[in-house]
C-alpha positions in Angstrom: 17.4 -8.2 -1.8 16.9 -8.1 -5.5 17.8 -5.2 -7.5 15.4 -3.5 -10.2 15.4 -0.7 -12.6 14.1 2.2 -10.6 12.8 4.3 -13.3 10.7 1.2 -14.9 9.4 0.2 -11.9 8.2 4.0 -11.1 6.6 3.9 -14.5 4.9 0.4 -14.1 3.4 1.7 -10.9 2.1 5.1 -12.2 0.5 4.0 -15.3 -0.6 0.6 -13.8 -2.5 2.3 -10.5 -3.8 4.9 -13.1 -5.6 2.0 -14.9 -7.0 0.6 -11.7 -8.0 3.9 -9.9 -11.9 3.6 -10.9 -12.3 0.0 -9.9 -10.1 0.0 -6.8 -12.6 1.2 -4.1 -15.5 -1.1 -5.2 -13.0 -4.4 -5.5 -10.6 -3.7 -2.5 -12.5 -1.5 0.0 -14.3 -4.3 2.1 -11.2 -6.4 1.7 -9.1 -4.3 3.1 -10.9 -2.8 5.8 -10.0 -5.2 8.6 -6.3 -4.5 8.0 -6.6 -0.6 7.4 -8.5 -0.6 10.9 -5.8 -2.3 12.5 -3.0 -0.1 11.0 -4.9 3.0 12.0 -5.6 1.7 15.8 -1.6 0.8 15.6 -1.0 4.6 14.5 -3.0 5.7 17.3 -3.9 9.2 16.1 -4.8 12.0 18.2 -6.7 15.3 17.5 -4.3 18.0 16.1 -1.7 15.7 14.6 -0.1 16.3 11.2 -0.1 13.0 9.1 1.5 12.1 5.8 -0.2 9.0 4.3 2.2 7.6 1.6 0.9 5.8 -1.3 -2.5 7.0 -0.5 -4.3 5.5 -3.6 -7.8 6.7 -3.4 -7.6 7.8 0.0 -9.2 4.7 1.7 -6.9 5.1 4.9 -6.3 9.3 4.3 -9.9 10.2 4.9 -10.1 7.8 8.1 -6.8 9.7 9.5 -8.4 12.8 8.8 -11.4 11.7 11.0 -9.1 10.8 13.9 -7.0 14.0 13.9 -10.2 16.4 13.4 -10.4 19.8 12.0 -7.1 21.0 14.2 -5.0 18.5 12.2 -4.1 17.7 8.9 -3.5 14.8 6.4 -1.6 14.9 3.3 -2.2 11.8 0.9 0.6 11.5 -1.7 0.7 8.7 -4.6 2.7 8.3 -7.8 -0.4 7.7 -9.8 -2.4 10.9 -11.0 -5.5 8.6 -11.4 -5.8 7.6 -7.7 -4.9 11.1 -6.9 -7.7 12.6 -9.1 -10.2 10.5 -7.5 -9.2 11.1 -4.0 -9.1 14.8 -4.3 -12.7 14.5 -6.1 -13.9 12.8 -3.1 -12.5 15.2 -0.8 -14.1 18.2 -2.5 -17.4 16.3 -3.0 -17.6 15.4 0.9 -16.2 18.9 2.0 -12.9 17.5 3.8 -11.2 20.7 4.8 -8.5 18.8 6.7 -7.0 16.8 4.1 -4.9 17.6 0.9 -3.5 15.0 -1.9 -1.0 15.6 -4.3 0.9 13.4 -6.8 4.3 12.6 -5.3 7.2 10.2 -5.5 8.1 8.5 -2.2 11.9 8.6 -2.8 12.9 11.1 -2.2 9.8 13.1 -0.7 10.1 16.8 -1.6 8.7 17.6 1.9 10.4 19.7 4.8 12.3 17.9 7.4 10.1 17.0 10.6 6.9 18.2 9.1 4.8 15.6 10.4 3.9 13.7 13.5 3.1 10.7 12.0 3.7 8.9 8.6 1.5 6.0 7.5 1.9 3.8 4.4 -0.7 1.1 3.7 0.4 -1.4 1.2 2.7 0.8 -0.7 6.3 0.1 0.2 6.2 -3.3 -1.6 5.8 -1.5 -4.8 8.9 0.8 -4.2 12.3 0.3 -6.0 14.2 1.1 -2.6 11.9 0.6 0.4 14.5 1.2 2.9 15.2 4.5 1.3 11.7 5.2 1.4 11.5 4.4 4.7 14.5 6.9 5.7 12.6 9.6 3.9 9.4 9.1 5.9 11.7 9.1 9.0 13.1 12.4 7.8 9.9 14.1 7.4 8.6 12.8 10.9 9.5 14.8 14.0 12.0 13.2 16.3 9.6 11.0 18.6 7.2 11.0 16.0 5.6 7.8 14.7 5.6 5.5 11.5 2.6 3.0 11.1 3.2 0.6 7.9 1.2 -2.2 6.2 2.6 -4.7 3.8 1.2 -8.2 2.8 2.8 -10.8 4.6 4.6 -14.2 3.7 4.0 -15.1 0.1 2.9 -18.7 1.4 0.2 -17.2 3.4 -1.3 -15.2 0.8 -3.4 -17.6 -1.3 -3.7 -14.8 -4.2 -0.3 -14.8 -4.8 -0.1 -17.1 -7.7 -1.6 -14.5 -9.9 1.9 -13.1 -10.3 3.3 -16.1 -11.8 0.2 -16.7 -13.9 0.9 -13.3 -15.4 4.9 -14.0 -15.7 4.1 -16.9 -17.8 2.4 -14.9 -20.4 4.9 -11.6 -20.3 7.6 -10.3 -18.2 5.4 -8.0 -16.1 8.4 -6.5 -13.7 5.6 -5.7 -11.3 7.9 -6.3 -8.2 10.7 -8.8 -7.5 10.4 -7.8 -3.6 6.6 -7.7 -3.2 6.9 -10.3 -0.4 10.3 -9.7 1.1 9.0 -6.9 3.7 7.3 -9.9 5.2 10.5 -10.8 6.9 11.1 -9.4 10.5 14.8 -9.5 9.9 14.3 -6.8 7.1 12.1 -4.6 9.3 14.5 -4.7 11.8 17.7 -3.7 9.4 15.8 -1.2 7.4 14.3 0.7 10.7 17.9 0.7 12.4 19.5 2.3 9.2 16.9 4.7 8.9 16.9 5.9 12.9 13.7 4.2 13.9 13.0 2.0 16.8 10.5 -0.8 15.9 7.8 -0.6 18.6 5.6 -3.6 17.5 5.3 -6.2 14.6 2.2 -7.8 14.4 0.9 -10.5 11.8 -2.9 -10.2 10.9 -4.2 -13.1 9.3 -7.3 -12.4 6.7 -9.8 -14.1 4.5 -10.4 -12.0 1.0 -14.1 -12.5 0.3 -15.4 -12.7 -3.3 -18.8 -13.6 -4.4 -17.9 -14.9 -7.8 -14.9 -15.9 -10.1 -15.4 -12.7 -11.9 -14.7 -10.8 -8.8 -11.8 -12.6 -7.6 -10.2 -12.2 -10.9 -10.9 -8.5 -11.2 -9.4 -7.8 -8.1 -6.0 -9.0 -9.1 -6.1 -8.3 -12.5 -8.2 -5.2 -13.3 -7.9 -3.3 -9.8 -4.6 -4.9 -8.4 -0.9 -5.0 -9.0 -0.8 -6.5 -12.5 -3.3 -4.0 -13.9 -0.6 -2.8 -16.8 0.1 -6.2 -18.2 -3.6 -7.0 -17.8 -4.6 -4.2 -20.1 -2.2 -5.5 -22.7 -3.6 -9.0 -23.1 -5.9 -9.9 -25.8 -8.9 -11.7 -25.0 -7.6 -15.2 -25.4 -4.8 -14.4 -23.1 -7.3 -13.0 -20.4 -9.2 -16.3 -20.3 -6.3 -18.3 -20.2 -5.1 -16.2 -17.3 -8.2 -16.0 -15.7 -8.6 -19.9 -15.9 -5.1 -20.6 -14.5 -5.2 -18.4 -11.8 -8.9 -19.5 -10.8 -7.2 -23.4 -10.9 -4.8 -22.1 -8.2 -7.6 -20.7 -5.8 -9.7 -23.6 -6.3 -9.3 -25.0 -2.9 -10.6 -21.7 -1.6 -14.0 -21.6 -3.8 -17.1 -21.9 -1.6 -20.1 -22.4 -3.7 -20.0 -19.6 -6.2 -17.7 -17.5 -4.3 -14.3 -17.7 -2.7 -12.6 -17.1 0.7 -8.8 -16.2 -0.1 -6.5 -16.7 2.9 -4.3 -13.6 3.3 -1.7 -12.2 5.8 -0.6 -8.9 6.6 2.3 -7.3 8.6 1.8 -4.1 10.7 4.7 -2.6 11.8 5.1 0.7 14.0 8.3 2.6 14.8 9.1 5.5 16.5 11.6 8.2 15.2 14.6 8.2 17.1 16.4 11.6 18.0 19.5 12.5 16.0 22.1 14.8 17.2 21.6 18.3 15.9 18.0 17.5 14.8 15.2 19.9 15.2 12.0 19.0 16.8 10.1 21.5 15.4 
């Protein structure tokens, strides 16, 4: 895999997602709902379980997980972005959710005790991390032996028709969003990473999806304002933004349906079981 500057990558992710926090839910909740539902179905959460949601964002998966584990269970959502965590915590307080908590926290390493959770979830977060294999090992560490991981990443670049957004931005400025973004679509990558992390792959499923946008404005805002290149976008002047929008819309022109767009995408859902390690406590 390609190498990157870990500190730079974390800084880009932290401040980029801070910028996207307020608009992420309206721009992405409906688009990601089928993939999130498939992830939670794969996790098969049960009442009373302790769950960690890594890269939880505004809590779209976290709150659904909290409903699944019920009052006797608990979910901790963590994210590198202060803005995302503040938004999620505000919703938890407003809705009176007592079995969920949020904290700003890096995923590598996790400052959490060994075997603290029954399940670890990560929805569309691993692609952004400088060391996804290391983060996977950390998730394994904080899950009890026999516990479960359920992970969601974007699929093959060629099957994600919105992916030209990265190249369009890179033509203007070196964004350093993430050189590894689509590398986790590989079956081989998962097999290798899980084996090294003492995880047994239970299932790997590819999910075809369509991202539906009602207008060109909405399609552009999803990837530029509320998506992975939000930091670069925030620094563009008006002329640059107009040029970037035009080039991106040209790239997704085959997806246009009237005034809107139906953009094909692929997700990969991986479920894994924590293999027992000699000397490891089950509590």
